[in-house]
C-alpha positions in Angstrom: -40.9 46.9 -119.6 -42.0 46.1 -116.1 -38.5 46.3 -114.5 -39.4 49.2 -112.2 -43.1 48.4 -111.9 -44.0 48.2 -108.2 -47.2 46.2 -108.9 -45.4 43.5 -110.8 -44.4 40.3 -108.9 -40.7 40.5 -108.0 -40.1 36.7 -108.2 -41.5 36.7 -111.7 -39.2 39.6 -112.7 -36.2 37.7 -111.3 -37.0 34.6 -113.3 -37.5 36.7 -116.5 -34.1 38.4 -115.9 -32.4 35.0 -115.4 -34.0 33.8 -118.6 -32.9 36.9 -120.6 -29.4 37.4 -119.2 -28.3 33.8 -119.2 -26.6 33.0 -122.5 -26.6 29.2 -121.7 -30.3 29.0 -122.1 -29.9 29.2 -125.9 -26.9 27.0 -126.1 -28.1 24.2 -123.7 -31.9 24.3 -123.6 -32.1 20.8 -122.2 -30.6 22.0 -118.9 -33.2 24.8 -118.5 -36.4 23.0 -119.3 -38.2 24.2 -116.2 -37.1 27.8 -116.9 -38.2 27.7 -120.5 -41.5 26.1 -119.5 -42.1 28.9 -116.9 -41.3 31.6 -119.5 -43.7 30.0 -122.0 -46.4 29.9 -119.4 -45.8 33.6 -118.5 -45.8 34.5 -122.2 -49.1 32.6 -122.7 -50.7 34.4 -119.6 -49.5 37.8 -120.7 -50.6 37.4 -124.3 -54.3 37.0 -123.6 -54.5 38.4 -120.1 -53.1 41.2 -117.9 -49.5 40.8 -116.8 -50.6 41.4 -113.2 -51.6 38.2 -111.4 -54.1 40.0 -109.2 -55.9 41.4 -112.2 -55.9 38.0 -113.9 -57.6 36.5 -110.9 -60.4 39.0 -110.8 -61.1 40.2 -114.4 -62.7 37.9 -116.9 -60.9 37.5 -120.2 -64.0 37.5 -122.3 -67.0 39.9 -122.3 -70.5 38.5 -122.7 -72.1 40.4 -125.6 -75.6 39.2 -124.6 -75.5 41.1 -121.3 -77.8 44.1 -121.7 -76.4 47.5 -120.8 -79.6 49.7 -121.1 -81.8 48.2 -118.3 -84.8 49.7 -116.6 -82.7 50.2 -113.4 -80.0 52.2 -115.3 -82.6 54.4 -116.9 -84.5 55.1 -113.7 -81.4 55.8 -111.6 -79.9 58.0 -114.4 -83.1 60.0 -114.7 -83.4 60.3 -111.0 -79.8 61.5 -110.6 -80.2 64.1 -113.4 -83.5 65.3 -111.9 -82.1 65.7 -108.4 -79.0 67.4 -109.7 -81.0 69.8 -111.8 -83.3 70.6 -108.9 -80.4 71.3 -106.5 -78.7 73.5 -109.1 -81.9 75.4 -109.9 -82.6 76.0 -106.2 -79.1 77.2 -105.4 -78.9 79.6 -108.4 -80.8 82.2 -106.4 -78.3 82.2 -103.6 -75.3 84.5 -103.8 -72.6 83.2 -104.3 -74.4 80.5 -106.2 -73.6 76.8 -105.7 -73.5 74.5 -108.7 -73.1 70.7 -108.6 -71.2 69.4 -111.6 -72.4 66.5 -113.7 -69.3 64.5 -112.8 -70.1 65.0 -109.1 -73.6 63.6 -109.7 -72.1 60.6 -111.5 -69.7 59.9 -108.6 -72.6 60.1 -106.1 -74.8 57.9 -108.2 -72.1 55.3 -109.0 -72.7 53.2 -105.8 -76.4 53.0 -106.7 -75.7 51.2 -109.9 
């Protein structure tokens, strides 16, 4: 699946190809203990995490359900961004040709504030 993925580790891909394409791994597993162990480790990592090592290093596997999402800061910044966007849009409707700021633009501008 990740054969042509530029973000995937090349060394890991080579080890996976060696494991898959080598018929002796099934017939003589005692000779390939390290390879089988490495593949089991990769399978374990990919089962519960991202297949990319850099993502696994940064992103937490579990999410804390106790973390509040609707905080006072979010409400104040959201209301402030909506107010400024509406004010700018209202002021520039008089101008010809009129200028309008889209809600996605306001979200992109407000994103660093959060």
